[in-house]
C-alpha positions in Angstrom: 0.0 0.0 0.0 1.2 3.5 -0.8 0.8 6.5 1.5 -0.2 10.0 0.5 -0.5 13.1 2.7 -3.2 15.6 1.6 -2.5 19.1 2.8 -5.4 21.6 2.3 -7.2 23.9 4.7 -10.4 23.3 2.7 -12.1 20.1 4.0 -14.2 19.8 0.8 -11.1 19.8 -1.3 -9.5 17.1 0.8 -12.7 15.0 0.6 -12.7 15.3 -3.1 -9.1 14.3 -3.4 -9.7 11.3 -1.1 -12.6 10.2 -3.4 -10.3 10.3 -6.4 -7.8 8.0 -4.7 -10.4 5.6 -3.1 -10.0 2.1 -4.4 -6.5 2.6 -5.7 -4.6 1.2 -2.9 -3.7 4.4 -1.1 -3.5 5.0 2.6 -4.7 8.6 3.0 -3.7 11.0 5.7 -4.9 14.6 5.9 -3.7 17.9 7.4 -5.3 21.3 7.3 -2.1 23.3 7.4 1.5 23.1 6.3 3.1 22.5 9.7 0.7 19.7 10.5 1.2 18.3 7.1 5.1 18.3 7.4 4.7 16.5 10.8 2.9 13.7 9.0 5.4 13.7 6.2 8.4 13.4 8.6 6.6 10.6 10.5 5.4 8.4 7.7 7.8 9.3 4.8 4.9 9.0 2.2 5.1 8.1 -1.4 3.3 11.3 -2.3 2.3 14.7 -1.0 -0.5 16.7 -2.5 -0.5 20.3 -1.1 -2.5 23.4 -1.9 -0.4 26.6 -2.6 -2.5 28.6 -0.2 -2.2 26.3 2.8 -1.7 28.3 6.1 1.3 27.9 8.4 3.7 27.2 5.5 2.3 27.6 2.0 2.7 25.0 -0.7 5.9 26.4 -2.1 7.5 26.2 1.4 6.2 22.7 2.1 7.7 21.5 -1.2 11.0 23.2 -0.5 11.3 21.6 2.9 10.6 18.2 1.5 13.2 18.6 -1.2 15.8 19.6 1.4 15.4 16.3 3.3 17.6 13.5 1.7 15.4 10.8 3.2 12.4 12.2 1.3 14.0 12.2 -2.1 11.6 9.5 -3.3 8.5 11.4 -2.3 6.5 12.8 -5.2 5.1 16.3 -4.5 2.0 17.6 -6.3 1.1 21.2 -5.8 -2.4 22.4 -6.4 -4.2 25.7 -6.6 -6.9 27.7 -8.3 -4.3 30.0 -10.0 -3.8 29.5 -13.7 -1.0 31.9 -13.9 2.1 30.3 -15.8 4.4 31.9 -13.2 2.8 29.9 -10.4 3.2 26.7 -12.3 6.8 27.6 -13.1 7.6 28.5 -9.4 6.0 25.2 -8.3 8.2 23.2 -10.6 11.3 25.2 -9.9 10.7 24.6 -6.1 10.9 20.8 -6.8 7.3 19.8 -7.3 6.8 17.0 -9.7 3.5 18.4 -11.0 1.2 21.4 -10.6 -2.6 20.8 -10.9 -5.2 23.5 -11.1 -8.5 23.1 -9.4 -11.0 21.6 -9.9 -8.7 18.6 -10.2 -9.7 15.8 -12.6 -9.3 12.4 -11.0 -7.5 11.1 -14.1 -4.9 13.9 -13.8 -4.3 13.2 -10.1 -3.9 9.5 -10.7 -1.5 10.2 -13.5 0.6 12.6 -11.4 0.9 9.8 -8.7 1.3 6.9 -11.1 5.0 6.3 -10.5 4.9 6.2 -6.8 6.3 3.1 -5.2 4.7 0.9 -2.6 5.8 2.4 0.7 5.6 -0.7 2.8 9.1 -1.7 1.8 10.4 1.7 2.5 8.8 1.8 5.9 10.0 -1.7 6.8 13.6 -0.8 5.8 13.7 2.3 7.8 11.7 1.0 10.8 13.9 0.8 14.0 14.4 -2.5 15.7 12.9 -2.4 19.2 14.8 -4.5 21.7 14.7 -5.0 25.5 12.0 -6.2 27.8 8.4 -4.9 27.8 7.2 -3.5 31.1 3.6 -2.5 32.0 3.0 -0.2 34.9 -0.4 0.9 36.3 -0.9 4.6 37.2 -4.6 4.7 37.2 -7.0 1.8 37.4 -10.4 3.3 38.4 -13.4 4.0 36.1 -15.8 6.9 35.9 -14.4 9.2 38.6 -11.4 9.3 41.0 -12.1 7.6 44.3 -9.2 8.3 46.7 -9.4 7.3 50.3 -8.8 4.5 52.8 -11.4 2.2 51.3 -9.6 2.2 47.9 -6.0 2.5 49.0 -4.8 -1.0 48.1 -5.9 -0.9 44.5 -6.0 2.8 43.9 -8.5 5.5 43.1 -7.0 7.3 40.0 -8.7 6.9 36.7 -7.3 5.1 33.7 -3.7 5.4 32.8 -1.1 2.7 32.0 2.5 3.0 30.9 4.0 0.5 28.6 7.7 0.5 27.9 9.2 -1.5 25.1 12.9 -1.1 25.3 13.4 2.7 25.4 10.0 3.4 23.8 7.4 4.9 26.1 3.7 4.5 25.3 1.1 5.9 27.6 -2.5 4.4 27.4 -5.1 7.0 28.3 -4.7 10.2 30.3 -7.0 9.8 33.3 -6.1 11.3 36.7 -3.3 8.8 37.0 -1.3 10.5 34.3 -0.3 13.3 36.6 2.0 11.1 38.7 3.3 9.4 35.6 4.3 12.8 34.2 6.1 13.8 37.4 7.9 10.5 37.4 9.0 10.9 33.8 10.3 14.5 34.4 12.4 13.2 37.3 13.8 10.4 35.3 14.5 12.5 32.2 15.6 15.7 33.9 18.8 15.9 32.0 18.0 14.1 28.8 15.4 14.2 26.1 12.0 12.7 26.6 9.7 11.2 23.9 6.3 10.0 24.7 3.5 8.5 22.5 0.0 8.8 24.2 -2.8 6.6 22.8 -6.3 7.8 23.8 -9.1 5.2 23.7 -11.8 7.9 23.7 -12.5 11.3 25.1 -14.9 10.5 28.1 -13.6 12.6 31.0 -12.2 9.8 33.1 -9.8 9.1 30.3 -8.5 12.6 29.6 -9.0 14.5 32.9 -5.4 14.2 34.0 -4.0 15.6 30.7 -3.9 19.2 31.8 -1.7 18.1 34.7 0.8 16.1 32.5 3.9 18.2 33.0 5.9 16.9 30.0 3.3 18.6 27.8 4.6 22.0 29.0 8.3 21.1 28.7 10.0 22.3 25.5 12.5 19.5 25.8 9.9 16.8 25.7 8.2 15.5 22.6 4.6 14.3 23.2 2.7 12.7 20.3 -1.0 12.1 21.1 -3.1 9.8 18.9 -6.8 9.0 19.1 -10.1 10.0 17.6 -12.9 12.1 18.9 -16.6 11.4 18.4 -17.8 14.8 17.2 -15.0 17.1 18.2 -11.5 16.4 17.0 -9.1 14.9 19.5 -7.3 18.2 20.0 -10.6 20.1 20.5 -11.9 17.5 22.9 -8.8 17.8 25.1 -8.9 21.6 24.7 -12.5 21.9 25.8 -11.6 21.0 29.4 -8.9 23.6 29.4 -11.0 26.6 28.5 -10.8 29.6 30.9 -14.1 28.7 32.6 -12.8 25.3 33.7 -8.9 25.6 33.9 -6.4 28.4 34.2 -4.1 27.1 31.5 -5.2 26.7 27.8 -4.2 24.2 25.3 -2.3 26.9 23.4 0.1 27.2 26.4 1.4 23.6 25.8 5.0 23.2 24.4 5.3 23.3 20.5 6.5 19.7 20.7 3.0 18.4 21.5 1.3 17.0 18.4 -2.2 15.7 18.0 -3.1 13.0 15.4 -6.6 11.8 14.4 -6.5 8.1 13.9 -7.9 6.8 10.7 -6.2 3.4 10.4 -7.0 0.2 12.3 -3.3 -0.6 12.2 -0.3 1.7 12.5 3.3 2.0 13.7 4.7 3.7 16.8 8.5 3.9 16.3 8.7 0.4 15.0 6.1 -1.2 17.2 2.9 -2.4 15.4 -0.3 -1.3 17.0 -3.7 -2.7 16.2 -7.0 -1.1 17.2 -10.6 -2.2 17.4 -13.8 -0.3 18.0 -15.2 -1.1 21.4 -18.9 -1.3 22.3 -19.1 1.9 24.3 -20.9 5.2 23.9 -19.1 7.6 21.5 -16.1 6.6 19.5 -14.0 4.3 21.7 -11.1 2.0 20.7 -9.1 -0.8 22.2 -5.4 -1.2 21.4 -3.1 -4.1 20.9 0.7 -3.4 21.1 2.7 -6.0 19.4 6.0 -6.3 21.3 8.9 -8.6 20.8 8.1 -10.2 24.2 4.5 -10.8 23.6 1.4 -8.7 22.9 -0.4 -6.4 25.3 -4.1 -5.6 24.8 -5.7 -2.6 26.4 -9.5 -2.4 26.2 -10.7 -0.5 29.2 -14.3 0.4 28.1 -16.3 -2.2 26.4 -19.6 -4.1 26.8 -19.7 -7.7 25.6 -22.2 -8.0 22.8 -23.9 -11.4 23.4 -24.4 -11.0 27.1 -25.9 -7.6 26.5 -28.3 -8.9 23.9 -29.4 -11.9 26.1 -30.1 -9.5 29.0 -32.0 -7.0 27.0 -34.2 -9.8 25.6 -34.9 -11.1 29.1 -36.0 -7.6 30.1 -38.3 -7.2 27.1 -39.7 -10.7 27.2 -39.0 -11.3 23.6 -36.4 -13.7 22.1 -34.5 -13.5 18.8 -31.9 -16.1 18.2 -30.9 -14.2 15.1 -29.9 -11.2 17.2 -28.1 -13.3 19.6 -26.1 -15.0 16.9 -25.3 -11.6 15.4 -24.1 -10.3 18.8 -22.0 -13.4 19.2 -20.3 -12.8 15.9 -19.2 -9.4 17.2 -17.9 -10.9 20.4 -15.8 -13.3 18.1 -14.1 -10.3 16.6 -13.0 -9.3 20.1 -11.8 -12.8 20.8 -9.6 -12.7 17.6 -8.4 -9.3 18.6 -7.2 -10.7 21.9 -6.1 -14.1 20.4 -2.9 -15.5 22.2 -2.1 -12.1 23.8 0.5 -12.3 26.7 -1.3 -9.8 28.8 -4.8 -8.3 28.6 -6.1 -5.3 30.5 -9.8 -5.0 30.0 -13.1 -3.7 31.3 -14.5 -5.6 34.3 -16.5 -2.9 36.0 -19.5 -5.0 37.2 -20.0 -8.4 38.8 -22.9 -10.7 37.7 -25.4 -9.3 40.2 -24.7 -5.7 39.3 -24.7 -6.0 35.5 -28.4 -6.6 34.7 -29.1 -3.2 36.3 -26.5 -1.4 34.2 -27.3 -2.7 30.7 -26.2 -0.5 27.8 -23.8 1.5 30.0 -20.9 0.4 28.0 -19.1 -1.8 30.5 -18.7 -5.6 30.8 -19.6 -8.1 33.5 -16.4 -9.6 34.8 -17.6 -13.2 34.1 -18.2 -12.5 30.4 -14.9 -10.7 30.1 -13.1 -13.7 31.6 -14.9 -16.1 29.3 -13.9 -14.1 26.2 -10.3 -14.0 27.3 -10.2 -17.7 27.9 -11.6 -18.3 24.5 -8.9 -16.1 23.1 -6.2 -18.2 24.9 -4.9 -15.1 26.8 -2.0 -15.8 29.2 -2.6 -13.2 31.9 -5.7 -11.2 32.5 -6.1 -8.0 34.5 -9.4 -6.8 35.8 -9.5 -3.0 35.1 -11.7 0.1 35.1 -12.8 -0.7 38.7 -16.1 0.7 39.6 -16.0 3.8 41.9 -18.3 2.0 44.4 -16.0 -1.1 44.6 -13.8 -0.8 47.7 -10.7 -3.0 48.3 -12.8 -5.7 50.0 -15.1 -6.0 47.0 -12.1 -6.1 44.7 -10.6 -9.1 46.6 -13.9 -10.8 46.3 -14.0 -10.2 42.5 -10.5 -11.6 42.1 -11.5 -14.8 44.1 -14.6 -15.3 42.0 -12.6 -14.8 38.8 -9.9 -17.3 39.8 -12.6 -19.8 40.6 -14.3 -19.3 37.3 -11.0 -19.9 35.5 -10.2 -23.0 37.6 -13.6 -24.5 36.9 -13.0 -24.1 33.2 -9.7 -25.9 33.4 -7.9 -22.9 32.0 -4.3 -21.9 32.8 -4.9 -18.2 32.4 -3.7 -16.1 35.4 -6.0 -13.5 36.8 -5.1 -10.3 38.7 -6.8 -7.0 39.4 -4.8 -4.0 38.3 -3.3 -2.0 41.2 -1.8 1.4 41.0 2.0 1.4 41.2 2.4 -2.3 40.2 4.7 -3.1 37.3 5.0 -6.2 35.3 7.8 -7.4 33.0 7.4 -9.5 29.8 10.7 -11.1 28.9 9.4 -13.4 26.1 9.1 -16.5 28.4 7.2 -15.3 31.5 5.5 -12.4 33.2 6.6 -11.3 36.6 6.0 -8.4 38.9 8.6 -5.9 39.7 8.3 -3.6 42.7 
């Protein structure tokens, strides 16, 4: 598959260009200004860039000039576009290094012809992809769902909302930015006080308990730290969703006060790369746009799916409530559960939604969270090696959590499975070394 970056501040123009390329084996990435476009170009080294001359924050000429100054981008074709039919603009575009200049409205055949000689980028990306070595470590900074619940009754498992740190060698990936991300940020700044810090943050969705800690993530304010944030908003963009909670009425610091090294990227692909590590994603059954992630590490895969309601169990309970039964709908729901099973298949470590027990769940149907029994059954069907209860309900104190672990272990034992079961606790760290998973204090 070939990659193209479309840079144009007019959304309609980008949409039309995307339609032209649809079905022609192109992976399409979009940016609405020159700076954002160049960020994508540097990150993905695309086969082609299509850029409008009047793009803000670096016009098309400057975008082209920058690309031509980078030796590692010498295979990237640059097509500049514009409404101008002046011969001088076409001459300047070609003199700057563009391979072609197309006037709007662009004919699909002309665009395809301009990009015809682009090579498949997968081989280029594979060749340049860094080799990630070293153990994989997983550390819990926030394990609670819905709202922070600090206090004596939750001290053993923790009261901060969702945040998990995964290190693969030197690579740092942060899963969600709930209230637990505050302590993670402080820890990272102590560790990297005299050296550069690079963090990739994957946001599952923009419900408040998964982003509320972001304004307190201190690396985002440090000009020496590079923070890349990926995810997708439901209605608002990821950047706007994070920025809404930092408006003057709610918070004294705005999103514009962040360091320039913080970048936001709307996810469009189900599979992508983070510095050489393959990441797969899946849509979860949860209100708004929510994803689960699978990090493919050399020591085994880590699945993070904190907000998800199992499909078949939900359908069965809804039919019980209505008094009507449809086996067709149950079978359909089961087919969606099987997609989740395949997504988790043979994972070394799974961190997933277990917010309710079997007695609570029937009163919380369609809330977007799974009964722990169903989550365990899905993981066992997927041949998961180690399973972590996660997104603990704010009403579940430590005593309740110990009961849930005991019941989960009994369910696994009754099924004859070797899957290990734990409940995520703040501060705990686990190491995957390719042969075993062990805790590290």
